[in-house]
N, C-alpha and C positions, 0 to 999 in steps of 0.2 A: 243863287246858290242852291244846289240840289241837296235837300236835306233828306236823309234816309230815315224812315220811320222805324224806331225800335219796336221789337216784338212787344205788343201791349200786355201780353200774358207774362212776360219775363221781367218787366220793370215796374209795373204797378202793383201796389200792395193794398190790401183792404186796410181800413182804419185800425182794426184789431192787430193785424200782422205788423203794420208799421209801428204801432205802440209797443208791441212786444220786442221788435228788433231794436227800436230806439233805446230800450232799457238794457240791451246786451251788446250792441256793436256801434262803433262810430260810423256815421254815414258821410258820404262824399257829396259836397255841394259845389256849385259855381256861384259867384257873385260878380255883378257887373256894375260899374259906375258909369252911367251914360253921360257923355259929354258932347258938346259942340266945339268944333275947332275952326280956326281961320285957315286961310290958304297956305300958311306956313306950318300948319299942324299944331299951333299954340291953342291950348284950351281957353275958350272964352266963356263957356257956361257949363254948369254941372246940373244934371237933372236928378231931382229927388222926388220919390213917390210919397204921397200922403195917404196914410191908411189909418183905420181904427184898429187898435189891438184887441185882445180877448176881453179886456175890461172896459172897452169903449173909449179909451183914451186915444187922442189923435197923435200919431207918431210919424216921423219921416224915416224913410228907408231907401235902400238901393234894390236893384233887381237881384233876385236870389232864388235858387231852387236846387233840388236834388238832381244828380246825374243818374239816369236810368241804366239798368243792366243792358249792355250791348250798345250803348250810346257813346260817341266820342265826346271829348270836351267841347269841341267846336259846335257839334250838334246840340249839346245841352245849353251852351251859351246862346245860340241862335234861338232855340225853342223858348227859353225863359225871357229873352229880350222881346221876342214877338208876343209872348203871352202877356207880359207886363206893360209893354209900350205900344202894342198894336202892330198890325202887319205892314203899316206904311212908315215905320220908324227907320227902316233901311240901315241897320247896324253895319259898320265896317269892322268885321272880325279880323283880329291880327293874323298875319300869314303864319306866324309861329306862336301858337297859343301858350306862351309862358306867362304865368301869373306874376303880378307885381308883388303879391303877398300870399302867404299861406296862413290862414287864420284857423285856430283850433278853438272851437266853442265847447265849453263844459257846462253841465247842469248846475254846478255849484260855483258861486263866486270865489275869487281869490286864486284859482289855479292858473288862469291867464286873464288878460284884459277883456276877453270875449266870453259871453255867457249865453246860453240857451237852455232855459229850464226844462225843456222837453227831452234833451238828448246831448250826447257827445257827438260833435260833427267836425269834420275837416272841410274847409272851404278854400277853393282856389279863386283868388280875386283878380279881376281884370278891369282896366279902363277901356271903354269901348266907345269910339265916336259913332254918333248917329246923324244921318243926313236928312231924314224925312220928317214927316209929321207924326208926333207921338200922341196917341190917344189911349191913355191907360185903360186896362181891362182887368179882369179878375177882381181882386179885392182892393185895388188901388182907386182912390177917389179922384186924384189929379196928379199931374207932374208939375213941379215948380222948377223953373230954370233960374239958377243963382250964379253970380260971378264966383270964381274960385275963392276970393276973399270972404264973401258972404257964406259960402258953403263950409269953409274952415272955421267959422266963428264958434265961440263957446255956446251961443244961443242955439244954433242949429245942432251942434253936438248933443246938447241936452235934450233935444227932441228925438234922438235916435236911440234905439234899444240895443242891448247886448254888446256894447262897445263899438258899434258901427260908426260912431263919430270919429274914433281913432282910426278905423279902417279907411274912412273917407279922407282924412288928413294924409294918411300914408299913400292913398291913390293920387292925391294932388301933388304930393312931394315927388312921387315916382315919375311924373310927367313934367316936373319943373314949374308947376303952377303956384307954388307957395314962395313968393318973393318977399 
């Protein structure tokens, strides 16, 4: 896939600019649940990233990141999948990038099931098969491959922040992996 590089001056914000914008505007994100599928396209494994949060607590999460100015959704998905899973993950992006869910994160709990204390964000969420070798980068310590049943468990959901356990269950339901 030929990925067009967005204008780095148009999409990147300094930490101060980002902090200011987060207090005033909702930001657009993409989130991806990486999966392995069999020959019939049935989900056999779900990849969850292990990270340490700001307080040093170990949490599980999915691929996530902002959409840059001038970047298509497909480009943002590809960039974040490569950034989090490594260049050899070989994601199979959907031909038609329609999300399985639109999650709205709020800084205060109780407005929706999704929270992010930093900001108000709208996230388009996708299930994306990966066929290559995943070697987590950035702030991810490892990727753990779980069966759909394990991934949908209460124990795994408790390890995920901001309501992402509910988002993960919605992802699995959207592809018929919760039986």
